[in-house]
ChimeraX commands (.cxc) that place a marker at each C-alpha (Angstrom):
marker #1 position -0.16,-2.46,8.33 radius 0.5
marker #1 position -1.16,-3.36,11.86 radius 0.5
marker #1 position -4.73,-2.27,11.59 radius 0.5
marker #1 position -7.94,-2.60,9.60 radius 0.5
marker #1 position -8.99,-1.51,6.11 radius 0.5
marker #1 position -9.49,2.11,7.28 radius 0.5
marker #1 position -6.10,2.31,8.95 radius 0.5
marker #1 position -4.43,0.91,5.88 radius 0.5
marker #1 position -6.12,3.49,3.64 radius 0.5
marker #1 position -5.04,6.26,5.97 radius 0.5
marker #1 position -1.47,4.94,5.86 radius 0.5
marker #1 position -1.43,4.84,2.03 radius 0.5
marker #1 position -3.06,8.26,1.73 radius 0.5
marker #1 position -0.29,9.73,4.02 radius 0.5
marker #1 position 2.53,8.55,1.82 radius 0.5
marker #1 position 3.98,11.42,-0.20 radius 0.5
marker #1 position 6.59,9.74,-2.49 radius 0.5
marker #1 position 5.13,6.64,-4.14 radius 0.5
marker #1 position 2.41,6.68,-6.70 radius 0.5
marker #1 position -0.81,4.92,-5.64 radius 0.5
marker #1 position -1.15,2.43,-8.47 radius 0.5
marker #1 position -1.03,-1.31,-9.19 radius 0.5
marker #1 position 1.89,-1.01,-11.58 radius 0.5
marker #1 position 3.35,1.25,-14.24 radius 0.5
marker #1 position 6.10,-1.09,-15.23 radius 0.5
marker #1 position 8.61,1.68,-14.60 radius 0.5
marker #1 position 11.24,2.60,-12.08 radius 0.5
marker #1 position 9.28,4.84,-9.75 radius 0.5
marker #1 position 8.08,3.66,-6.31 radius 0.5
marker #1 position 4.45,2.53,-6.22 radius 0.5
marker #1 position 2.14,1.37,-3.47 radius 0.5
marker #1 position -1.20,-0.32,-3.64 radius 0.5
marker #1 position -3.77,-1.91,-1.36 radius 0.5
marker #1 position -4.78,-5.14,-3.19 radius 0.5
marker #1 position -8.07,-5.51,-1.23 radius 0.5
marker #1 position -9.47,-2.39,-2.81 radius 0.5
marker #1 position -7.45,-2.09,-5.99 radius 0.5
marker #1 position -6.39,-5.36,-7.62 radius 0.5
marker #1 position -9.07,-7.57,-6.02 radius 0.5
marker #1 position -11.87,-5.08,-5.41 radius 0.5
marker #1 position -14.29,-7.41,-7.24 radius 0.5
marker #1 position -13.86,-10.31,-4.76 radius 0.5
marker #1 position -15.69,-10.47,-1.50 radius 0.5
marker #1 position -13.69,-10.34,1.77 radius 0.5
marker #1 position -14.11,-14.08,2.30 radius 0.5
marker #1 position -12.85,-14.81,-1.21 radius 0.5
marker #1 position -9.82,-12.52,-0.71 radius 0.5
marker #1 position -9.05,-14.20,2.63 radius 0.5
marker #1 position -9.11,-17.58,0.85 radius 0.5
marker #1 position -6.15,-16.35,-1.20 radius 0.5
marker #1 position -4.38,-14.67,1.74 radius 0.5
marker #1 position -5.28,-11.15,0.68 radius 0.5
marker #1 position -6.15,-9.38,3.92 radius 0.5
marker #1 position -7.69,-5.90,4.19 radius 0.5
marker #1 position -4.47,-4.54,5.75 radius 0.5
marker #1 position -2.10,-5.94,3.06 radius 0.5
marker #1 position 0.02,-3.27,1.39 radius 0.5
marker #1 position 2.19,-3.90,-1.72 radius 0.5
marker #1 position 5.12,-1.53,-1.91 radius 0.5
marker #1 position 7.49,-1.61,-4.81 radius 0.5
marker #1 position 10.62,0.47,-4.19 radius 0.5
marker #1 position 11.86,2.42,-7.11 radius 0.5
marker #1 position 14.89,4.57,-7.77 radius 0.5
marker #1 position 14.14,7.30,-5.24 radius 0.5
marker #1 position 16.60,7.80,-2.42 radius 0.5
marker #1 position 16.10,5.01,0.16 radius 0.5
marker #1 position 16.40,7.38,3.21 radius 0.5
marker #1 position 13.66,9.56,1.67 radius 0.5
marker #1 position 11.38,6.48,1.19 radius 0.5
marker #1 position 12.14,5.25,4.64 radius 0.5
marker #1 position 11.24,8.66,6.21 radius 0.5
marker #1 position 8.04,8.70,4.11 radius 0.5
marker #1 position 6.96,5.24,5.34 radius 0.5
marker #1 position 7.74,6.11,8.95 radius 0.5
marker #1 position 5.81,9.44,8.79 radius 0.5
marker #1 position 2.84,7.58,7.19 radius 0.5
marker #1 position 2.90,4.92,9.97 radius 0.5
marker #1 position 2.84,7.68,12.58 radius 0.5
marker #1 position -0.25,9.15,10.83 radius 0.5
marker #1 position -2.34,6.06,11.64 radius 0.5
marker link #1:1,2 radius 0.2
marker link #1:2,3 radius 0.2
marker link #1:3,4 radius 0.2
marker link #1:4,5 radius 0.2
marker link #1:5,6 radius 0.2
marker link #1:6,7 radius 0.2
marker link #1:7,8 radius 0.2
marker link #1:8,9 radius 0.2
marker link #1:9,10 radius 0.2
marker link #1:10,11 radius 0.2
marker link #1:11,12 radius 0.2
marker link #1:12,13 radius 0.2
marker link #1:13,14 radius 0.2
marker link #1:14,15 radius 0.2
marker link #1:15,16 radius 0.2
marker link #1:16,17 radius 0.2
marker link #1:17,18 radius 0.2
marker link #1:18,19 radius 0.2
marker link #1:19,20 radius 0.2
marker link #1:20,21 radius 0.2
marker link #1:21,22 radius 0.2
marker link #1:22,23 radius 0.2
marker link #1:23,24 radius 0.2
marker link #1:24,25 radius 0.2
marker link #1:25,26 radius 0.2
marker link #1:26,27 radius 0.2
marker link #1:27,28 radius 0.2
marker link #1:28,29 radius 0.2
marker link #1:29,30 radius 0.2
marker link #1:30,31 radius 0.2
marker link #1:31,32 radius 0.2
marker link #1:32,33 radius 0.2
marker link #1:33,34 radius 0.2
marker link #1:34,35 radius 0.2
marker link #1:35,36 radius 0.2
marker link #1:36,37 radius 0.2
marker link #1:37,38 radius 0.2
marker link #1:38,39 radius 0.2
marker link #1:39,40 radius 0.2
marker link #1:40,41 radius 0.2
marker link #1:41,42 radius 0.2
marker link #1:42,43 radius 0.2
marker link #1:43,44 radius 0.2
marker link #1:44,45 radius 0.2
marker link #1:45,46 radius 0.2
marker link #1:46,47 radius 0.2
marker link #1:47,48 radius 0.2
marker link #1:48,49 radius 0.2
marker link #1:49,50 radius 0.2
marker link #1:50,51 radius 0.2
marker link #1:51,52 radius 0.2
marker link #1:52,53 radius 0.2
marker link #1:53,54 radius 0.2
marker link #1:54,55 radius 0.2
marker link #1:55,56 radius 0.2
marker link #1:56,57 radius 0.2
marker link #1:57,58 radius 0.2
marker link #1:58,59 radius 0.2
marker link #1:59,60 radius 0.2
marker link #1:60,61 radius 0.2
marker link #1:61,62 radius 0.2
marker link #1:62,63 radius 0.2
marker link #1:63,64 radius 0.2
marker link #1:64,65 radius 0.2
marker link #1:65,66 radius 0.2
marker link #1:66,67 radius 0.2
marker link #1:67,68 radius 0.2
marker link #1:68,69 radius 0.2
marker link #1:69,70 radius 0.2
marker link #1:70,71 radius 0.2
marker link #1:71,72 radius 0.2
marker link #1:72,73 radius 0.2
marker link #1:73,74 radius 0.2
marker link #1:74,75 radius 0.2
marker link #1:75,76 radius 0.2
marker link #1:76,77 radius 0.2
marker link #1:77,78 radius 0.2
marker link #1:78,79 radius 0.2
marker link #1:79,80 radius 0.2
view
């Protein structure tokens, strides 16, 4: 996301289709923000050392209709 931590949170919160989660190991779409989910326990400088920026979004597309997912991502981008 072209923005800071707050803009990225706003983007993810605006998504309607994917689950906000690191991974279920299933076939549904998921999205997570590694800086505050998977690597919450590292300082910002430690995360940056590993290339994990505050605006990094991990999106795993599932079996949902691609056009629906695309529309959802676009509306979420417009929300920030």
